[in-house]
ChimeraX commands (.cxc) that place a marker at each C-alpha (Angstrom):
marker #1 position 17.85,190.48,43.60 radius 0.5
marker #1 position 15.37,190.61,40.70 radius 0.5
marker #1 position 13.25,187.70,39.39 radius 0.5
marker #1 position 14.78,186.43,36.35 radius 0.5
marker #1 position 12.10,183.88,35.54 radius 0.5
marker #1 position 9.71,186.55,33.98 radius 0.5
marker #1 position 7.17,185.54,31.45 radius 0.5
marker #1 position 9.39,186.85,28.64 radius 0.5
marker #1 position 12.29,184.56,29.48 radius 0.5
marker #1 position 10.22,181.21,30.31 radius 0.5
marker #1 position 7.72,181.86,27.24 radius 0.5
marker #1 position 9.05,179.23,25.16 radius 0.5
marker #1 position 9.61,176.78,27.73 radius 0.5
marker #1 position 6.09,177.05,28.57 radius 0.5
marker #1 position 4.62,176.91,24.98 radius 0.5
marker #1 position 7.09,174.09,23.69 radius 0.5
marker #1 position 7.82,171.86,26.50 radius 0.5
marker #1 position 4.98,172.30,28.92 radius 0.5
marker #1 position 2.25,172.43,26.73 radius 0.5
marker #1 position 3.32,169.56,24.66 radius 0.5
marker #1 position 4.02,167.82,27.86 radius 0.5
marker #1 position 0.40,168.47,28.98 radius 0.5
marker #1 position -0.78,167.40,25.56 radius 0.5
marker #1 position 0.83,163.82,25.82 radius 0.5
marker #1 position -1.25,163.38,29.15 radius 0.5
marker #1 position -4.29,164.71,27.60 radius 0.5
marker #1 position -4.09,162.26,24.82 radius 0.5
marker #1 position -3.46,159.33,27.12 radius 0.5
marker #1 position -6.33,160.45,29.47 radius 0.5
marker #1 position -8.77,160.87,26.32 radius 0.5
marker #1 position -7.79,157.51,25.17 radius 0.5
marker #1 position -8.41,155.88,28.54 radius 0.5
marker #1 position -11.58,157.30,28.64 radius 0.5
marker #1 position -12.63,156.30,25.35 radius 0.5
marker #1 position -11.69,152.65,25.62 radius 0.5
marker #1 position -13.34,152.64,28.97 radius 0.5
marker #1 position -17.12,154.21,27.85 radius 0.5
marker #1 position -16.52,153.19,24.11 radius 0.5
marker #1 position -16.42,155.57,21.40 radius 0.5
marker #1 position -19.39,154.86,19.37 radius 0.5
marker #1 position -19.73,153.56,15.50 radius 0.5
marker #1 position -16.53,153.69,13.37 radius 0.5
marker #1 position -18.35,156.00,11.03 radius 0.5
marker #1 position -18.60,159.05,14.14 radius 0.5
marker #1 position -14.74,158.80,14.86 radius 0.5
marker #1 position -14.37,162.41,13.36 radius 0.5
marker #1 position -10.98,162.12,11.93 radius 0.5
marker #1 position -11.69,164.49,8.81 radius 0.5
marker #1 position -11.75,168.40,8.66 radius 0.5
marker #1 position -13.85,170.11,11.36 radius 0.5
marker #1 position -14.95,166.83,12.61 radius 0.5
marker #1 position -11.48,166.36,14.20 radius 0.5
marker #1 position -12.60,169.24,16.69 radius 0.5
marker #1 position -16.01,168.12,17.51 radius 0.5
marker #1 position -15.91,166.68,21.06 radius 0.5
marker #1 position -18.69,164.24,20.67 radius 0.5
marker #1 position -16.31,162.29,18.34 radius 0.5
marker #1 position -13.51,159.97,19.42 radius 0.5
marker #1 position -10.92,162.15,17.57 radius 0.5
marker #1 position -12.39,165.53,18.74 radius 0.5
marker #1 position -12.53,164.53,22.14 radius 0.5
marker #1 position -9.09,163.46,22.37 radius 0.5
marker #1 position -7.84,166.57,20.57 radius 0.5
marker #1 position -10.00,168.66,23.06 radius 0.5
marker #1 position -8.45,166.86,25.98 radius 0.5
marker #1 position -5.02,167.64,24.53 radius 0.5
marker #1 position -5.68,171.42,24.55 radius 0.5
marker #1 position -7.22,171.64,28.05 radius 0.5
marker #1 position -4.32,169.63,29.49 radius 0.5
marker #1 position -1.79,171.34,27.69 radius 0.5
marker #1 position -3.29,174.85,28.60 radius 0.5
marker #1 position -3.53,173.69,32.25 radius 0.5
marker #1 position -0.14,172.00,32.60 radius 0.5
marker #1 position 1.36,175.41,31.08 radius 0.5
marker #1 position -0.31,177.37,33.39 radius 0.5
marker #1 position 0.89,175.32,36.54 radius 0.5
marker #1 position 4.11,175.36,35.40 radius 0.5
marker #1 position 4.32,179.04,34.66 radius 0.5
marker #1 position 3.24,179.65,38.17 radius 0.5
marker #1 position 5.72,177.55,39.84 radius 0.5
marker #1 position 8.36,178.98,37.86 radius 0.5
marker #1 position 7.21,182.68,38.81 radius 0.5
marker #1 position 7.15,181.47,42.52 radius 0.5
marker #1 position 10.46,179.94,41.93 radius 0.5
marker #1 position 11.94,183.13,40.65 radius 0.5
marker #1 position 10.58,184.78,43.66 radius 0.5
marker #1 position 12.00,182.70,46.20 radius 0.5
marker #1 position 15.56,182.77,44.23 radius 0.5
marker #1 position 15.39,186.61,44.00 radius 0.5
marker #1 position 14.72,186.63,47.91 radius 0.5
marker #1 position 17.54,184.37,48.52 radius 0.5
marker #1 position 14.92,182.21,50.51 radius 0.5
marker #1 position 15.81,178.56,50.56 radius 0.5
marker #1 position 13.50,177.27,53.13 radius 0.5
marker #1 position 10.80,176.56,50.59 radius 0.5
marker #1 position 7.02,177.43,50.10 radius 0.5
marker link #1:1,2 radius 0.2
marker link #1:2,3 radius 0.2
marker link #1:3,4 radius 0.2
marker link #1:4,5 radius 0.2
marker link #1:5,6 radius 0.2
marker link #1:6,7 radius 0.2
marker link #1:7,8 radius 0.2
marker link #1:8,9 radius 0.2
marker link #1:9,10 radius 0.2
marker link #1:10,11 radius 0.2
marker link #1:11,12 radius 0.2
marker link #1:12,13 radius 0.2
marker link #1:13,14 radius 0.2
marker link #1:14,15 radius 0.2
marker link #1:15,16 radius 0.2
marker link #1:16,17 radius 0.2
marker link #1:17,18 radius 0.2
marker link #1:18,19 radius 0.2
marker link #1:19,20 radius 0.2
marker link #1:20,21 radius 0.2
marker link #1:21,22 radius 0.2
marker link #1:22,23 radius 0.2
marker link #1:23,24 radius 0.2
marker link #1:24,25 radius 0.2
marker link #1:25,26 radius 0.2
marker link #1:26,27 radius 0.2
marker link #1:27,28 radius 0.2
marker link #1:28,29 radius 0.2
marker link #1:29,30 radius 0.2
marker link #1:30,31 radius 0.2
marker link #1:31,32 radius 0.2
marker link #1:32,33 radius 0.2
marker link #1:33,34 radius 0.2
marker link #1:34,35 radius 0.2
marker link #1:35,36 radius 0.2
marker link #1:36,37 radius 0.2
marker link #1:37,38 radius 0.2
marker link #1:38,39 radius 0.2
marker link #1:39,40 radius 0.2
marker link #1:40,41 radius 0.2
marker link #1:41,42 radius 0.2
marker link #1:42,43 radius 0.2
marker link #1:43,44 radius 0.2
marker link #1:44,45 radius 0.2
marker link #1:45,46 radius 0.2
marker link #1:46,47 radius 0.2
marker link #1:47,48 radius 0.2
marker link #1:48,49 radius 0.2
marker link #1:49,50 radius 0.2
marker link #1:50,51 radius 0.2
marker link #1:51,52 radius 0.2
marker link #1:52,53 radius 0.2
marker link #1:53,54 radius 0.2
marker link #1:54,55 radius 0.2
marker link #1:55,56 radius 0.2
marker link #1:56,57 radius 0.2
marker link #1:57,58 radius 0.2
marker link #1:58,59 radius 0.2
marker link #1:59,60 radius 0.2
marker link #1:60,61 radius 0.2
marker link #1:61,62 radius 0.2
marker link #1:62,63 radius 0.2
marker link #1:63,64 radius 0.2
marker link #1:64,65 radius 0.2
marker link #1:65,66 radius 0.2
marker link #1:66,67 radius 0.2
marker link #1:67,68 radius 0.2
marker link #1:68,69 radius 0.2
marker link #1:69,70 radius 0.2
marker link #1:70,71 radius 0.2
marker link #1:71,72 radius 0.2
marker link #1:72,73 radius 0.2
marker link #1:73,74 radius 0.2
marker link #1:74,75 radius 0.2
marker link #1:75,76 radius 0.2
marker link #1:76,77 radius 0.2
marker link #1:77,78 radius 0.2
marker link #1:78,79 radius 0.2
marker link #1:79,80 radius 0.2
marker link #1:80,81 radius 0.2
marker link #1:81,82 radius 0.2
marker link #1:82,83 radius 0.2
marker link #1:83,84 radius 0.2
marker link #1:84,85 radius 0.2
marker link #1:85,86 radius 0.2
marker link #1:86,87 radius 0.2
marker link #1:87,88 radius 0.2
marker link #1:88,89 radius 0.2
marker link #1:89,90 radius 0.2
marker link #1:90,91 radius 0.2
marker link #1:91,92 radius 0.2
marker link #1:92,93 radius 0.2
marker link #1:93,94 radius 0.2
marker link #1:94,95 radius 0.2
marker link #1:95,96 radius 0.2
view
């Protein structure tokens, strides 16, 4: 058989479901780190314009963690789906 779990078929699952799940994990991680170490003065919280993506501000750090975790989770999910598709195509049900 042929691997039916190609990137073309799993793209939207990886982009929407996996990436947003990873972003949710990243926001929790970013907020937990900032709660543990402190976020600095309120004037530099980074909520306006390009400051939202400055990793030295609270908002920027959380935003970057969301992007990093989202990308990492999408890559891990894509690799797992590809491996699962290979196993399904071979008819192998013994596992990894």
